[in-house]
N, C-alpha and C positions, 0 to 999 in steps of 0.2 A: 912265220909260224910253222911249226911241224904241224903234221896230219893230226897228230894226238893231241895238241894243241888246240887246236880247230875245233875238235870234236868235243875236247872236254869243256870250251868255252860254249860251243852249242848247247851242251847238254845242260849247262849252267844258266843259261838266258833265255833259250828259248822253250814255248809251251810247249809240250811231247805229243803233239797231236801226228806225227809221222812216224813211223819206223824206218829209218833212211841207211843207206848204203854205210860201211865203214871205211869210206875213203872220201876225198874231198876234190871236186873235180875244179880245173885251174883255166882251161881253155880248150877250143874245139876247131876244127875245121872241115868242113864238108860233111864226111859220114863218120868222121872220128872225133874222139874227146880223148884231154890227157888229164889224169890227176896231178896231184901237189909232188907224188913221188915220180913222177915220169912216165907213169903207165899209160899204156894207150888202151882204148876201148873202142871196138866197131858198135856203133851207136843204131840198133833196131828198136829205139824207143820214140824219139824224137819229141824229147819233152812232153811226152805222153800225147803223140799225132800232133804236135805242134809246128816244130821245127822243120816246116815240110822243103824248105830250100835249103836246110842244112845248117850248120853250123858257121858264123863269120860271113855270111853270103855278102859278096862284095856290092850287090845292087842294092841289098838292105843298108850296109853300112854308109853308100855314099848319100843315100835320102836321109838317112837320121843325121849325118853331117850338115847337109844342106838345110834342112827344114829347121833342125835345131838353133842355127845362126839366125832364123828369120822369126818362127814362132812357136812356141812348145804347147801353151795353153792359154786359152781364152774363155773357157767355160763355156755354157750353153747359150748364153746371152745374145752371141754374135755369129754369123756367117763367117766360115772360112774357106777358101776353095779347095783345100785338099779333102775336107769332109763331104762337101758337094761332088766332086770328083768320084771319090770312094761310092758314094751312094748311087751314082749313075751307075757304074760299071757291076754293082751287085745287082740292082733292079733289072737291069738289060739282061741278065745272066739265067733270069729264071722268071716264075710266073708272077713275081709281085711288081706293085705299083709303087709302093713308099717303104723307106727304110726308117727304123729308129736303132741308134746305136747304145751300146751298154760298154761296159769294161770287162766284160766275162761271158762264158756261156751259163752260168748259172743266174747271172742278173738277166741275161735274155730269155731264161726260161720264165724267170719273176715277171717279168713284163708280158710277157706272152699270156699268160694266165689272167693277170689282170686286164687286158685288152680284151681277152675272150669272156669275161663277166661282164665287163662294161658294154660290151656288144649284146649280150644276151639281157641284159638289164634293160636297156633302151630300146630292143626290139622284142622283149617278150614280158618285159616287167620283173618284179622281184621273185624269187625262188628259185631260178634257172641257172643255178651255181654248181650243179655235180661237174666232175673232172672223172675221164675214164684215163686208166694208164694200165700198163702190163708188166705182169711178173718179170723181173731179172731185169727191171728198167733201171737206168741211172740219169736223172736230170738233174743233180745237183743236190747243194748241201744245205741252202739257206732254209726257211719255213716254207716255203709255198713250194719250190722247187723240191725239197727234201721230202715233202707230203707226197708227190708223185713217182718217189724213188722206191723201188720194190723193198730192196733189203733190209730186214727187220733191224739187223745190227747197226744200220746208220739212223735208221728212225725212233726206235723206242726209247733211247736214252731222252730224246729232246720233246718228247709226246706232252702235252696236246699239239699236233700241229695245224695247218692249215685244215679245216672241216671239208667233206664231201667229195673226197675222192674214192674211188672204188677200183679193184684190179682186176683183170681178166687176163687170163693165160696168153701169152705172144703167140701169134700164129692161127689162134681159135677163136673164127667168127662166131661158131655156134655159141659158146658160153658169152663171147662179148654182145651178140643179140640181147641175150637173156639178162643183162645188167645193164643194159641200154634202155633208156626212158625219155622222156621229154623234159625231165629236171637237169638233162646234162646240157653244159654249156660248150663243153670241149673234149675232144679227145688227143691226147698225145704219145707220140709213138716214135721211135727212132727207126728209120729203114734199115738199117742195120744196128743192131745192139752192140755196145762196144763195152763197158764195163761188164755187162752181163754175160759175156762170153761169145762176142762176134758172131751173133747170130741174125743173118738177115732175115728180112720180112719178106713172103712170099706176095709174088704180084698179087693174088687173089686175096690175100690178108689186106694188101694197102686199098685195094681197089672196092673190097667189102666196106672197110671203115669209111671211105667216100660217102658209098650210098647209106650207111647209117647215119651218118651226121647228116646228109641232105635231108633223112628221112624225118631226123627229130631236131632239124634246126639247130643243128651244133655246130662249131668250129672244128677242123681238122689241123691238127699242130704238128709239123714234123719236126723232130729233134735231129739236126744235121751238125751238131757243134762237132763230133768226132768223124762222122763219115764225109762230108762236105768238103768244099775246096780243093777237087781234083782226086783226093784219095781214091776213089773206088774207079776211076777212070772215065768219070764223066764228072762234069763240074759239081753237081749235086747227085747223091747216090739216087735219090726218086726219079731221077730223070732217066733211068735205065727200065722205068715203068711206064705206064699211060696215066699214071694219079698225081694229081696236084693238090694241095694244102690250101688251105686259107691263111696259115701262117707258117713260118719256119724261122728256126733261131739258128743260128751259125756262129762260130768262135775260133775254135783252136788256130787253124793254121793261118787264119787270117793276116795277123801282124809278125807271123816267123818269129814269134817269140814275145812280141810285145803285147800287152793285154788288150782285148778289143772284144767285142762281143757284136752281133745284131739281130733285129728283130724284122724280118722281112715278111710283108703285108699285102694283101690287095686293098684298091680302093674300097671295097665294101667293108673291109673292118678299120681302115683308116678314117671314114667318115664318121665314126663314133669317137677318136682320139681328139681331145681339145685342150690345149693350152692349160697347164696345172694337172693335166691328170696322170702325168707320168713324169720322169725327170732324172737327171744325174750330171753332176759339177764336172766330173773328168770325162764322160764320155764323150765320143767323137771329137777328141782334140785333135788341131792340126798337125802333130809330128807322129802320133799314131796311125793316123787316117793316110798321110803321103806314104808311109810306109806301107801299109796294107793296101793302097791303091799299086802300088810297085809290085808288090807281092802278087796279089790278086791276078794283074796281067799276065804274070810268068805262069800260074796255077791253072789259068784258064785257057791259055795256049793250046791249040790243038795238037802241037807237037809235043808238049809237055803231056797232055792226055793220052796221045797214042804210046808215049814212053812208061806211063803208070799200066796201061793195059799190058805192054807187051812183058814188062819187068814183073809186072804182078802174076800172069801167067806162068812167068819161068820159076818165081818162087814157090806158087802153088804145085808145078809140076815138082820141084825139089823136095817139098814138103811132103807130096805123096810119095816120093821115092823113099821116105825114112819112115812112114806109116806101111808099106809094103813089105818092111822088114822088121818092123819093131811092134810087137804087140801089146805094147804099153802105149801107144798110139791109138785113140779112140777113132776121132774123126779131124777132120781137115775142112774148114768152112770159111768163107769171107768173100771177099770180093777187090780185086785191083790190089793195092797196097795195104789193105786192111785185113788182114789172114790172121785165123787162129786155129791152133793145135791142142785138143782135146785130150787128155792122157789120164790114166790110170793111176792116181797118188796126187802130188803135190806139186801144182804148177810153179809154187813159190822156190821148192828142192830145186827145179831145173833151173829157174832164174837164178839162183844162188851160185850152182854150179857154174853155168854160163858165164856169170860175172867174174868169178875166179880164174876164168880163162880168156877174159878180155872181150865179152861180148854182152852189152845189155839188153835184156829183154825185160818184158812188164806182163803180170799176168791178168787175166782178166776173168775175175773169179777163182774160186780154188782150184779147177782144176782145167784150167786153160791159158795155154801160152798166147800171148799177143803178140803179132807182129806188124808195127807200124813206123816203117823207117823214114826217114826224109825222101822226100819223090825223088828226090836226084839218083836214090840209089841205082849200083849198076848189077850186072850179071855178077861179075867176079866178087862183089859184096854180098851178094847172095851163097855164093859158093863158099866164100870164108866163113860166112854164118853157118851155113849147113854142116860145115867140117867141126864147128865148135860145138852145136848144138847135137850132133851126134853122139858125142862123147857124155854131154852134160845130160842127156836122157839116161846115161846109164844108173844114175842116181836111183832111179824108179825100179831098179831091180836090184 
């Protein structure tokens, strides 16, 4: 089929919930993808921070083939070795004692909110159901996760959503203290906001949230769906601080493209979750868990984390060079290989111009260009990207 035929059929048969690019991707390798017309693109999107090991990763392909020949799905009625292996790797990488698998980040957020309300009900009785979230947050699009997502455009068409959510300005402890009380069961926060503009939480802000949660008997939930899995140069972004949560949700990079999420909890939280409280037919399947275990070993390897920090610093330096010479660049922020460039004007326009020149970028809000390449990116890829970006930014002038 030609590109025009594929797109015409897509327009005919797909629900139009996305604005997609006007080309059809056919295959990829490492940092590159090609469309059906044979055109090459340098990929600094990585499936929106998902393909951490790049495209057609040999290790992932081998595990997929080997595991698919054994078991792909058995449901949550039975144990499988790959799921237990992955659970051990994840738990031993962080503060957590237990894990619950899901199929996506949104599902992980839904489960985390349910867990928090169950803990509050059993510990304090009914009525302690409030959730504190933050402006510019993004936690997903299902009814509970969406209720904690700040952007009105995402929420308002589907209201009423889950009640009891209140928003405070991000990195603003003073206002958060004012809306925090003993009816709050959980505070949910991204250590680095992704969709909301690639904005890191300050160490003082996260520490203050921990203190507020302890003071009011609430759980602290870290959303590391985008920032976790080695992207910032530590296995989990919050590990660059001294603040630990009670619950953490993860997803994007774990399966290197296969759908998986995880809710990581302390024993104190896990003690309140009993059989029947939550479930998923597909979650924690042996195929995706076998792949995720192999992927996570790579992502958490000290050499990989050192590589992320080194290339991340180089990316930050090169973006800073553009900022120094382009008045349309307002700010550079982020950590590791999760960087954002705030511009005067439309980030989407810059993305489109870069795309025309063979570079895939993704915005984070209206005026921030996000850089979340596969973690296998090298300096030469950064240099190529910077060359294209420099010319793409001319659309702002």
